[in-house]
C-alpha positions in Angstrom: 0.0 0.0 0.0 1.4 3.4 -0.9 2.1 6.1 1.7 -0.7 8.3 0.2 -3.2 5.4 0.4 -2.2 4.7 4.0 -2.6 8.3 4.9 -6.1 8.5 3.4 -7.2 5.3 5.1 -5.8 6.4 8.5 -7.7 9.6 8.0 -10.9 7.5 7.9 -11.9 8.3 4.3 -13.9 5.7 2.4 -12.9 6.1 -1.2 -12.7 3.7 -4.1 -9.5 3.0 -6.0 -10.4 5.0 -9.1 -11.0 8.2 -7.1 -7.8 7.6 -5.1 -5.8 7.2 -8.3 -7.3 10.4 -9.6 -6.3 12.3 -6.5 -2.7 10.9 -6.6 -2.5 11.9 -10.3 -3.6 15.5 -9.5 -1.1 15.7 -6.6 1.7 14.4 -8.7 0.9 17.0 -11.4 0.7 19.8 -8.9 4.1 18.9 -7.4 5.5 18.6 -10.9 4.5 22.1 -11.7 5.9 23.4 -8.4 9.3 21.8 -9.0 9.3 23.1 -12.5 8.6 26.7 -11.3 11.2 26.4 -8.6 13.8 25.3 -11.2 12.8 28.2 -13.4 13.0 30.7 -10.6 16.4 29.6 -9.4 19.0 31.5 -11.5 21.6 29.5 -13.3 25.1 29.8 -12.0 27.3 32.0 -14.2 30.3 30.2 -15.8 32.7 32.6 -13.9 31.1 31.7 -10.6 31.6 28.0 -11.4 35.2 28.6 -12.1 35.7 30.5 -8.9 33.9 27.7 -6.9 36.3 25.2 -8.4 39.4 27.1 -7.2 40.5 25.7 -3.8 42.9 27.9 -2.0 45.4 26.0 0.3 44.4 26.2 3.9 47.9 27.2 4.8 47.6 30.3 2.6 44.3 31.2 4.2 45.7 30.8 7.7 48.7 32.9 6.8 46.4 35.7 5.5 44.3 35.6 8.7 47.4 35.7 10.9 48.9 38.5 8.9 45.7 40.6 9.2 45.4 40.0 12.9 49.0 41.0 13.4 49.1 44.1 11.1 45.8 45.5 12.4 46.8 45.1 16.0 44.9 42.1 17.6 47.5 40.5 19.8 45.1 38.2 21.8 43.4 36.9 18.6 46.7 36.5 16.8 48.2 34.5 19.7 45.2 32.3 19.9 45.1 31.7 16.2 48.8 30.8 16.2 48.1 28.0 18.6 45.0 26.8 16.8 46.7 26.9 13.3 50.1 25.8 14.6 51.8 28.9 13.2 54.7 31.0 14.5 53.9 34.6 15.5 54.9 37.2 12.9 55.7 39.8 15.6 56.2 39.8 19.3 53.0 40.2 21.3 54.3 43.3 23.1 54.8 45.1 19.8 51.3 44.2 18.6 49.8 45.2 22.0 51.6 48.6 22.0 50.1 49.4 18.6 46.7 48.2 19.7 46.7 50.3 22.8 47.6 53.4 20.8 44.8 52.7 18.2 42.3 52.0 21.0 43.2 55.4 22.7 42.6 57.2 19.4 39.3 55.5 18.7 38.2 56.4 22.2 39.1 60.0 21.8 42.0 59.9 24.3 44.4 61.6 22.0 46.8 62.8 24.7 47.1 59.3 26.0 47.8 58.0 22.4 50.5 60.7 21.8 52.2 59.8 25.1 52.1 56.1 24.3 53.4 56.8 20.8 56.3 58.8 22.2 57.1 56.0 24.7 57.1 53.5 21.9 59.2 55.5 19.5 60.4 59.0 20.7 61.5 60.1 17.3 58.5 59.1 15.2 56.5 62.3 15.6 59.6 64.5 15.3 60.3 62.9 12.0 56.7 63.1 10.8 55.3 66.6 11.3 52.2 65.9 9.2 51.2 62.9 11.4 52.0 64.9 14.5 49.8 67.8 13.3 47.0 65.3 12.5 47.0 64.0 16.0 47.1 67.5 17.6 44.2 68.6 15.4 42.2 65.5 16.4 43.0 66.4 20.1 41.7 69.9 19.4 38.5 68.4 17.9 38.0 66.3 21.0 38.5 69.4 23.2 35.9 71.3 21.1 33.5 68.4 21.4 33.8 68.6 25.2 33.3 72.3 25.4 30.3 72.5 23.1 28.0 75.3 24.5 30.4 75.6 27.4 33.8 77.0 28.3 35.9 77.2 25.1 39.0 78.4 26.8 40.8 75.0 26.9 40.3 74.6 23.2 41.5 78.1 22.4 44.6 77.7 24.6 45.4 74.4 23.0 45.0 75.7 19.5 47.2 78.8 20.3 50.0 76.9 22.0 50.1 73.6 20.1 48.7 74.2 16.6 49.1 77.8 15.7 53.0 77.8 15.6 52.9 74.8 13.3 50.2 76.2 11.0 52.1 79.5 10.6 54.8 77.7 8.6 52.5 75.4 6.5 49.6 76.5 4.4 47.9 73.1 4.5 48.1 73.0 8.3 46.6 76.5 8.5 43.6 75.5 6.4 43.0 72.5 8.5 43.3 74.6 11.7 40.8 77.2 10.4 38.3 74.5 9.5 38.6 73.0 12.9 38.2 76.3 14.7 35.0 76.9 12.9 33.5 74.1 15.1 33.6 76.6 17.9 31.5 79.1 16.0 28.7 77.0 14.6 26.2 74.8 16.4 27.3 71.2 16.0 23.8 70.1 14.8 23.9 72.7 12.0 27.3 72.1 10.4 28.1 71.8 6.8 29.1 68.3 5.7 32.8 69.2 5.4 32.8 70.4 9.0 30.5 67.7 10.4 33.0 65.2 9.1 35.5 66.4 11.6 33.2 65.3 14.4 32.4 61.9 13.0 34.3 58.7 14.0 35.9 58.6 10.5 38.5 61.2 11.5 39.5 59.1 14.5 39.6 56.0 12.3 41.7 57.6 9.6 44.1 59.0 12.1 44.5 55.7 13.9 45.2 54.0 10.6 47.9 56.5 9.7 49.5 56.1 13.1 49.5 52.3 12.8 51.1 52.5 9.4 53.7 54.9 10.6 54.7 52.7 13.5 54.9 49.6 11.2 57.1 51.6 8.7 59.4 52.6 11.5 59.7 48.9 12.5 60.6 48.0 8.9 57.3 46.2 8.5 54.7 46.4 5.8 52.3 49.2 6.4 49.1 47.2 5.9 47.7 43.7 5.9 48.3 41.7 2.7 44.6 41.1 2.3 44.1 44.8 1.7 46.5 44.6 -1.2 44.7 41.5 -2.5 41.3 43.3 -2.4 42.7 46.2 -4.4 44.2 43.9 -6.9 40.9 42.0 -7.2 39.1 45.3 -7.8 41.6 46.3 -10.4 41.3 43.0 -12.2 37.5 43.2 -12.3 37.6 46.8 -13.6 40.1 45.7 -16.3 38.1 42.7 -17.3 34.9 44.7 -17.6 36.6 47.3 -19.7 37.6 44.6 -22.1 34.0 43.3 -22.3 34.8 40.0 -20.6 31.9 37.8 -19.6 31.3 38.4 -15.9 28.3 38.4 -13.6 26.5 41.7 -13.2 28.0 42.1 -9.7 30.7 40.1 -7.8 30.3 40.4 -4.0 33.3 40.2 -1.8 31.4 39.6 1.4 33.4 42.2 3.2 30.9 45.0 3.8 31.4 47.1 6.9 27.9 46.3 8.1 28.7 42.6 8.3 31.9 43.1 10.3 31.9 43.1 14.1 34.0 45.3 16.3 37.4 43.8 17.1 39.0 43.4 20.5 40.5 46.8 20.4 37.2 48.5 19.9 37.7 49.6 16.3 36.3 48.2 13.2 38.5 45.8 11.1 38.1 47.6 7.8 38.8 45.9 4.5 38.0 48.3 1.7 38.8 48.7 -1.9 
């Protein structure tokens, strides 16, 4: 007895075999149309995607990329744990990674004075040899002071700008322009700023400055300034642009799966960015 027949009998239905066969035929036809529509609705995989799926990157290469990213971006605990799990040797001493992480965390938290102090402790000559980076940190510190004194006492911000930034801006036109824009934050309400000025109060300025500091420290340590995966992402973007310009057969869009919205905050409190 078929499953359908058993189900009907268990349901207490008194039907003859002819009617039962008719019902089964209709059900089979209905399911057949459903399967057909599902097959039609499912898009066929592009030939390029099939080729990509057939490429199997060695696990050792993937592990090396992951460790490189954790090391370069400043995740000492995660890097140490991953080394043990993947049976890899650390790329840098934990203390070196931790120092960079602490500095980045201070910048992302708005504690710029702490970050500058830690940076000087790590490498006393770095800021002396990089006046542009030094000015960027001081300007960010001024932004944080202005943020704190919004609609309050602006004296700390004015004093800091006069003593720390004005002498540097007097000898560099770019520094002067940046200082003038920053000081405009004192004049205008922060909820009515033009986009160019509002950007100074967004987290992007902290993030950009932290990245510059991290790269500068790595350069001073004779290390690469960024994780290898960032270079691979840019290379991939260039390859796609080049292929499309030559009218190669590619899918309409090729997702990387690295959107910022899908990324969680790392152990240092900042976002692990991978952008093109």
